N, C-alpha and C positions, 0 to 999 in steps of 0.2 A: 465685515464683507458678507454679502448675501450668498446663501447656498445656491449653487447651480443644480437644478433638479433635472436629471436625465433618467429618472426611474421609468417614466412612461410618457407618452404624448397625451395621457388622460389627466395630467396634473395642471394643465393650462388654466389660467384665470380668464373669465370673460373680459373682453376689451371694453373700453369706455363706450365705443359705438355699439357694441353688442348689448351692453347693459341698457343703453338708451332705447334700442329697438325692443328689448324685452319690456321695459317700463311703459312704452307707448303702444304695445301690441293690442289690437282689437281682439277681445276674447268673448267666449260664450261657453255653453256646456257641451263638450265634445261627446260625452256618453249619449246625449240626446241628438248628436250629429249636427250641432249648430255653431261650432267654433270656426270662424272664417279664416283665421290665421293658420290653424291646423289644416284646413282644406287647401289653402294656397301651398303650404309646404308639401303636402301629399301629392298634389298635382305636379309640383316642380320636380319632386323625386321621380315620379313615374315618367315624366318627360325625359329627364336626364338618363334614366336607366333603360329607356325604350320599352317600358311596360305600360299596361292599360291603367293600373291603379297602384296606390301605395298606402301604407298604414303606419302612422307614428306609434312607436312603442317606447317604454322607458329605457330598454337596454338591448344590446346586441344579443345577449343570451336569450332574452325573451323572443326576439325576432327569429333566431335560429330554432328555438324549441317550438314556436308556432309553425314554422315551416315543416319540421319533422312530423308534427301532428296532422298537418294538412295532407301530407303525402303518404303517411303510413298508418296502419292499424296495428293493434297489439298482435305480436307474433310475426311482424315484419322485420326486415333488416335493412340498415343503411350501410353503404360502403363509403369509407372516408380514408384520409391520410392519417397515419399513426400519431403524428404530432399536432393534429389540428385542434382548434379551439373547442369545437363541438364534442370531441372525444375526450379531451383532457381537462377543460376548464369550466365545465357547466354541470358538475356534480353528477354526471351520467344522467342528465335530465331526460334524454331519449328513453332510458329505461324506467326512471322513476315516474315520469309524467305520461308517457305514451306506450309503455310496454314493448319497446322496440329494441332489438339487438343491434350491435355495431360490428362491422368487419373492417378492421384497420389494415391498410396497405402501407408499407414502408416506402416513403419517398426520399429523394435526395434533397436535403434542406427543404423538405415540404413539397417538393415538386414531383408530381406523378406523371407517368407516361400512359398513353392509352392502352398499350399492350398489357399493362399490369392488371387491367380490369377483365381481360379475357379469362374465361373459366371461373369467374367469381360468382356467377348467378347460381343459386342453389337449385337442385333438381326439383321438379314439381312432385313432391313426395311428402306424405303426411308426417314423416320423421323430421323434416327440416323447417327452419324459418323460411319466410317468403322474401326474397330479395326485391326491394321496391324503390330504393332511393340511392342516388350518388350525390355526395356532398363534397364540394371543393372550397378551399380557403385561399383567397387571393386579395392582397398579398399575405404571405404566410408568416405569422408572428414567430413561432418557435423555429422556423427556418431562417430567421434573421431578416425578415422583411422581404424575402425573395418573391419574385413575380412569376406566376405560372405562365409559361410560354403560350401565346395565343393559339398556335397551331395545335398544341396538345390539348388545350381547353376545348377547342372545336372538335377534335377527334374524340375526346372522352364523352362530350355531350351527344355527338352523333351516335356513338356506340350505345350509349344509354337509351336514347330514344328508339333506336332500331330494335332494342330488346325490351321495350315497353317499360323502362324505368323512368322515374321522375328525376329531375336535377335541381339542386339548390346550390347557390353560390353564397358563401359567407364572405361578403365583401366589406367587412368592417373597415379595412384600410384600402379599399379599392381605388379611391382617388389618388393614392400614391402610385398605383400602376399607370394611371393616365398621365400623371405628372412626369413619370420617368420615361415613358415610351411615346407619348403623344397619341396613343390609341384612345379614342373617346370611350366614356363610361358605357354608353349603350352597346358598343361593339363587344366589350368584355362580357356583357350580360346576355348577349344574343341567344346563346344556346341553353339558357337556364329557365326553368319554369318559375322559380322564385329567386329573389336576390335580397340579401340584407345589406344595409350600409349603416355605418355609425357616424354620428355627428360629433362625438366627444373624443375621438381618436384622430389626431392630426388636424381636424378642422376647427377645433378649439371651442366648441359649444360645451356648456356645463353638463348636459344630459341629453339622452335621446338617440334612438336608432329608428330605422324604417324597414319595412318589408314590402317588396314590390312584386307584382305578378299580374295575372288576369283579373278582371273585375270580379269574376265568380270566386276565384281563390281568395281575393282580399276581403270579400264579403264574409267568407267562412273564417278567415283569419281574424276579422273583427270580433266574431263570436268567441273564438278561442282566446283572444286577448282578454275578453271579459272574464272568462273562466279562470285565467291565470292571475287575475287581479290587476290587469294593466289598463282597465278603463279609467280615464282621467277626465277631470271636469274642465276648468278654465285653462286648458293646455296650450292656448295660444302664446302664453309667456315663454314656454319651452320651444314651441314651434318657431317663434320669432328669432330666437337665438340660432336655431338650426338654419333658418332661411338666410340669416346674415352670414353664417359660416359658409353656406353653399355659394353665396354671391360674392364674398370677399376673400375667402381663405383658401380656395382650391388652387388658384394659380400660384400662390406663394409657396406651395409645398416643395417646389424645386429648391428653395433656399434651405429647407431642412435636409434635403438630399445632399446639397453642397456641404453643409455643416457636417453631415455624417461622413462624407469623404475626407474632410479635414481631420476628424478624429481618427479615421481609419489609417490615414497616412502616418500619423504619429505612432499608432499602435504597430504598424508594419515595420517601422524603423527601430523597434525595441526587440531585441532577440529573445527576451523572456516572455513576450506576448505574441499571440498568433491569431489573426483574424479567422473566424470560423462560423460563417463564410465571409468573404469580402462583401460589404453592403451594397445592395442595389437601390435601396430607398432610404428610410430614416432610422433604421434599426441597425445598431452596430453590436455584434456579438464577437467576443474574443476569448481565447483560452489563456489562462494564467499558468505559467510554468510552476511546477511544485516547489522549485527553489524560492519562489516568492510567497509560498504558502498556499492556502486555499482561496477560492473565489471570494468567500465571505470575509477572509482576512484582508484581501486586496480592496474590497468594497469599504471596509472599515478605514483603511489608510486613505482612500479617496475622500471619505466623509470628513476625516480630519483636515483635508485640504479644501473643504467646502464644496465638494462635488458629490452629489447623491446619485447612485445607480443601484442595480440589482444583481445579486448572485443568481445566475441562470443555470446552476448545476454545481457540482463539486469543484470544478475548475473553470467554469465559464461565467463571464460577466456580460450583462446587457446594458447598453446605453441607447436612449431614444431621443433624437432631436425633435424640436417642436417650436411653435411660434413664440413662446416665451423665453427662448434661449437665443440671444443675438450673437453676432460674430465676435464681439468682445468676450462674451461668456465662453464661447467655444475655444478661444485662444487661452483663456484661463484654465479651462478643462484640459487642454492639451498639455500645458505646463504641469498641471497636477498629476496627470498620468505619468509623465516623465519622472517626476519626483517620487511618486509611489513605486515605480518600477525599479528604482535604485536601491530600495530598502529590502534586504533579504531577511528571511525568518531566522 
């Protein structure tokens, strides 16, 4: 019986149709600015996100780090949520690559309120770093796929711009916010100077992210991309996969959300497991009671039941639904969770 892989939505395999689009892609040298498929993708992303231009990059980490470098100089500071990807999962790239400090604010499951930013700007004094950038992650990975409320997003961006700060949205999983709320991508991006979006999380492409912003910003971003080793040649093969994902996989994200709710219902019915938090999108995080052992031990028991997932802390487990896990697989996973929860240490 095949393993049901719920470790991440990055584990998806390109579909037959996506592979065909990649094989048939029109390509040229993108470093020389002549790859037509990359151009089409970048224009499509800019249009969807409501920005003037966009740039294809290999990863979401590179997109975020380009944004930091765009908005900040060495000795500057970015303000972000304590559990966000930029702060936790990019090797402190803001410091290593750009000489930038970070000021994390503690959100509730990754969600920040506008009033938390008040009084975070450092005084104009030679002793302090210069506060320059506000970065928000939506949806929030460590927060369990939570959606930043639009009214708070608007208020945070308005506050930032009123105080002369730049704004960046890490929208790696932003299409999930649209699928869950019906609020279009461009509306989520409205208050941000730059936005990153990932094609290999949820959308099912094998590689690639994009950074969007003004034409001037993206021209500078292209130069930074080259500095970071992100200039690619016949990149249309990658761009074709991303285009296919944007055209065919965004609307079906609601299925992943439905599957996450099915897993959540099973977990909620087991007294030794606790949703933390209840899922809003495709990420399910739950706490394992110590009487069942550690999260790592529970993950091992699930692996023996042919379900792969991740320990997300000493007592927390994460499962992520995606396009390669159908309804039948979810039913098998639910049964596996029930069986694993009946075994005590």
